[in-house]
C-alpha angles and dihedrals in degrees: 000000000000105000093200098062098041094076088052091053090050090050089051091051093050098042117118088210095048119156130184108291128232114197107201131191147124117288117284096020092121104259096143095044094051095048093048093049090046091051094047092051102039104032138051091242144350127232106202121197119181113189093193097052096040113040091182092070093077091062090063088069098040102089102036139009093199106131095224092054092045092051090050091050093046092048091054092044095048094036089230132114102237111217125196117246091006103066131055114218113206120198104193123194086010091168087078093065118055090183093055090048091050091048090068088073091059094045088055093048102037109017111027090152089080118086109223124176120181129194126201143148114273089237098047094049092048093049094048118122110284091230091055099053114101097221111200092359101093141057119232134213122178121213121209130184114283114285120230090262090053088047087057088056091050091050092052093254098119090136091063091048092051090048092054094044092053102047109152100194142014103258136116118289119235108281092239091058092042094055093043091052092049089054091051090047089055088056091049091054088057098039104031123191107294103127098229091050090050090049091054091049095047104036103028100027085213113143093182090056089050089060091047088056091049092052092049090052092048089050091052090053091052089051089053088057089061093040101051109018129084109261092243091055098050096085091048091051091052092047093052094042093048091048095061094088092049092046092053093044090067120092089232102052096192107132108259118195089201087067089066091052132331095250096044117129128198095241091055093057103030094098091049092054092047090049092054090045092051089049089057092239097118138030122212122209113197128214122249128188096183115050098205130135126295093035093197089066092063104040122119108232094201096054118065147129124234124219129184119247092244134029093215091055088048090055090050091049088052091052093240114155139197091298085087088075094062100039096093112210091346090085090066091057098046113142098355095320092300092144091054095049092045090048091051093049090049094050095043092050091058096038100046098031092213142095115279130224136188130215127235124176118242089247091053092231097110130046133175115202100226142009121197132188127215135160087272093059143265117321135185123228121197116199119214122186096206139014098287103110101183110127122171090177093058090048090049091051091050093049094047100045103024095225121183098217133032130182133214128180121202144128090284120107123262111285144139122229109186106300094345119094116198112207118192110241089242091058099053090113087065093059096109091049093047090049089054092049091050092047090054 
């Protein structure tokens, strides 16, 4: 189970202002599993309703959205007496029932004593009928693929995770730990953070099966294109999605519509990009010339990079096989370091919980991979695929904006050189903690 979201579920359960919960996320990120395990552990019983597997469920909400009537119907259907505060009701694939989605509003207003947690794809919930969406009447949690730290849990290396999460100072880790973590990071680049893929890696130790899982997930995404998108948009979605590997293989990873096809224009593919973003399948990182707070006020909407939601899926899309596991440091430099940048974007998204930006000088001669904003200020983060730490762009950023603290992530051990902090790629999840240690 994802350790990071469980405390949030517990906080939801104990909140005096609790509302029905919607757990959102891309397909196959483990939404159903987490809610069921949470219900089994924290409640007397679980009433599980899947609107995709049981089409009859929707009819229980068709005639009335009164909570008492719905509870009566669900009790008869499930053959369980549903008790307030003691049972967790799970509405899975809720995006398939507009009535069930709308009923959450009435449970919040009239029957808050019932614990209801719904799960649905980001895309399906967003595309639900406007009249059915319970605006302001639900709590949200978003589920991402497993981070590298959570991957450590899945691989039985919880001790290493705890060690990284409880660093007391910015100094090199023992070489034995450093090398072991790099080896585990190499496995994460191949496997990624989709829960079923991690299970195959950890329990079966079957790398071929891991790739089978990846291909099944990618197929399910393609089926979603046909299921949810307008027919005229399906080819555009496929073109954008299939172009991600090519886009990241370029030295300049700025998203180029001409890479999709020579005559492609931004306005023709804008809806397709937004669709994939809403589905949680891609992450856009926008360009900024002026690193001032708030960063979102200075981003350039027409200049961005696109990263896949998961580095393991990216490897599968690129057709890279188990040989990645024996390539040593070469895996981190595959197609112009695309794995490393995608990995960094994936970890930062989960760790910082905010949109990311990157900096490019007005002249276009210098570029820093990521900017992030905290209460302490705006900071640059340069991503290096290997151990070569030379960075003219980071030096240019420092000279231009006179910042007190700069960050670099690479295969080098944890260390601080003047005002530059080098964070090992495997320790990116500890960025907020390290920032606090450096600020003190």
